[in-house]
C-alpha positions in Angstrom: 133.0 -182.4 -5.9 131.7 -181.6 -9.4 129.8 -178.4 -10.0 126.7 -178.2 -12.2 125.1 -175.2 -13.7 121.4 -175.2 -14.8 119.4 -172.7 -16.7 115.6 -172.5 -16.1 113.4 -170.5 -18.4 110.5 -169.1 -16.4 107.9 -166.8 -17.9 107.8 -163.6 -15.8 104.0 -163.7 -15.5 104.1 -167.3 -14.2 106.7 -166.3 -11.6 104.6 -163.3 -10.4 101.4 -165.3 -10.4 103.1 -167.9 -8.1 104.3 -165.3 -5.6 102.5 -164.6 -2.3 101.6 -161.0 -1.4 104.6 -160.9 0.9 106.9 -162.1 -1.8 105.4 -159.6 -4.3 106.0 -156.7 -1.9 109.6 -157.9 -1.4 110.1 -158.2 -5.2 108.9 -154.6 -5.6 111.3 -153.4 -2.9 114.2 -155.2 -4.7 113.3 -153.6 -8.0 113.2 -150.2 -6.4 116.5 -150.7 -4.6 118.2 -151.8 -7.8 116.8 -148.9 -9.7 114.6 -150.9 -12.1 111.5 -149.0 -11.1 110.9 -145.6 -9.4 109.5 -145.8 -5.9 106.4 -143.9 -6.9 105.5 -146.7 -9.3 105.0 -149.1 -6.3 102.7 -146.8 -4.4 99.8 -146.9 -6.9 97.8 -149.4 -5.0 94.8 -148.4 -2.8 95.4 -147.7 0.8 98.9 -146.3 0.5 97.8 -142.7 0.8 99.7 -141.8 -2.4 97.8 -141.0 -5.5 98.7 -142.3 -8.9 100.9 -139.8 -10.6 99.4 -138.0 -13.7 101.4 -137.3 -16.8 102.5 -133.9 -15.4 103.8 -135.5 -12.2 105.7 -138.1 -14.1 107.2 -135.5 -16.5 108.3 -133.4 -13.4 109.9 -136.4 -11.6 111.6 -137.6 -14.8 113.0 -134.1 -15.3 114.3 -133.9 -11.7 115.9 -137.4 -12.1 117.6 -136.3 -15.3 118.9 -133.2 -13.7 120.3 -135.2 -10.8 122.1 -137.6 -13.1 123.6 -134.7 -15.2 124.5 -132.5 -12.2 128.2 -132.3 -13.3 127.0 -130.7 -16.6 125.0 -128.0 -15.0 126.6 -124.5 -14.6 127.0 -123.0 -11.2 124.4 -120.4 -12.1 121.9 -123.1 -13.0 122.7 -125.1 -9.9 122.2 -122.0 -7.7 118.8 -121.3 -9.5 117.7 -124.9 -8.7 118.8 -124.7 -5.1 117.1 -121.3 -4.6 113.9 -122.6 -6.1 114.0 -125.6 -3.8 114.7 -123.4 -0.8 111.7 -121.2 -1.6 109.4 -124.1 -1.0 111.2 -126.0 1.9 109.0 -124.4 4.5 105.8 -125.9 2.9 106.6 -129.5 3.8 
């Protein structure tokens, strides 16, 4: 049987506008799972109990993400410092 390939050009805003609330929630989940957006970006809506991050919050999370990605470049002393700092605050959560 012959195979056909088709390309459809859909404007992203048209796609989003045509999605139901359930489909939009699933789209956000997929974008988070694939690493296209940070989970905190999806929790900005009302009723989630999570406040919108301010610039300091975003800088902090960006820094932590960068450190996690570059872990193999961090010295043992730096890694111990980070772990000790985290341990200092573990009891607070």
